[in-house]
N, C-alpha and C positions, 0 to 999 in steps of 0.2 A: 705151838701155834694157837691153841685154844685160848691161852692167856693173853696173847697180843691182840686177838680179835675182840676179846672181851674188854680189854683196856681201851681200845679204839672206840668201841661203842659207848663206854663210860665217858670218854672225852667229848664225843659229839652229842651226848644226851642233853646237856644244857642248851646247845645250839638248836636242837630239834624242839625242845620245850619252848624256847624263845620264839621260834617261827610259828608254832601252834598257837601260842598266846597272842602274837601279833595278828594272826589270821582271825581269831575269834573276837579280838578287841577292835581291830581296825578295818580289815578287808571285808568281812562278812556284813557288818552294819552298813558300810558304804554301799555294798551291792544291794542290800534290802532297800536303802534309801533311793538308789537309782531306779530300781524296779518300781517303787511306789510313784516316783515322778513320771516315769514313762507310762504307767497305767493311767495316771491323772491326765496326761496330755492326750492319750488315745481316747479317753472318755469325755473330752470336751464336747459340749452340745450348745445349741442355740439358746441364748438366754443366760448363760453363765456369766458372772462378772469376774473378770480376771485382772491380774497385775503381771506385766511383762518383766523380763529381766532388766529392761531399761527404765522401769518405773512408770510406764504408761498404764493407766487404769481405764477399763472400758468394758463394754458388754458385747458378747459374741452375737452377730446377726446372721452369719452364714459359715458353714464349715465345708471344707474340701478335703481331699486326701492328705496333702502335706501342708496346706495353708488354712488360715481362718480369716474372716473379715470381722473387724472389731469396730464398734461404734464408740466414738470418743467425744467428750465435751458437750457443752450446751448446744453447739451448732450441729450436733449429730454428724460429725465428719467420720467417714468410714475409711479404715486403714486395713490393707491386706498384709498379713505377716505370717511367718512360718510358725508351725506348732511348737517347735523347740524353743521359741522365744518366750513362751509362757512360763512364768515363775511360780504362780500360785493361783488358785481359784478362791476368791473372797466370798462369793455367794453363788450357790448352785441354783439354777432355774427350777421352779416347781414343774412337775410333770406335765400338767395341762397348759402351762404358759408357753411351753416350747412350740406348741402347735399354732399359736396366735401371732408369732413374730413373722413379719414380712420378709420374704427372700430379697436379697439385694440384686437388682437388675444390672447386668454387665454394662448396658448402654446408658445407665442413669447418670445424669450430670447434675451437680448441685446447683441450686438456684440461689443466688445471693440477693438478699433484700436490701433496699436502700441505695443501690448503685444504679445510676441512670446512665445509659449509653447515649453518646452523641449520635445524631442521625447522620451528620456530615463531618468531614474533617474540618477543623477550624480554619486551616489555611485555605482550603477550597472555598469555604463560605466567605472568607475575607476577599478573595480574588473575585468571586461573583459580585460581591457588594461594590468593589471598585469598578468593575465593568458597568454596572448599572449607573453608578454616579457619572462615569465618563459619557454614557449615552444621554443622560439627562442634560449634562453640560453641553454636549453637541447640539441637542435639540434647542436648548435655550439660545445658543449662539446663532443657530439658523433662524430662529424667530427674530432675534435682534437685527440680523442682516436683512431679513425680509421686510421688517418694519422701516428700516432706514431707506430701502429702495422705494418704498411706497410713498 
């Protein structure tokens, strides 16, 4: 019995060694990498410049529990996204700079420059103009009829 147990152990030894090598070469480094990424995402602060997994580059202006608000582009458009969507931090904010960033107000609406809003609907304005023209034409007709009678 002792010989058969020992021969079975010798047969499975290469398999056990292969599993150990795979663990140290593949699984363990991946776990370290995942832990580092999760620590980076938990450590995101206001002022950090980030790149998302979709390729959007921006600056964090507000952080919440599960989401962050990122300022993007020259128009300073703000986007709310999940923390897990952050791929990397390109530039960390200096310590004192974090205090100077303004918090994003929930009711803030962007103001677009260069767009003029019409005061009235063009159709309504056209109808009002037609009514005025009709009134003027009626007044003129009444004047003409009054002059003919005189």
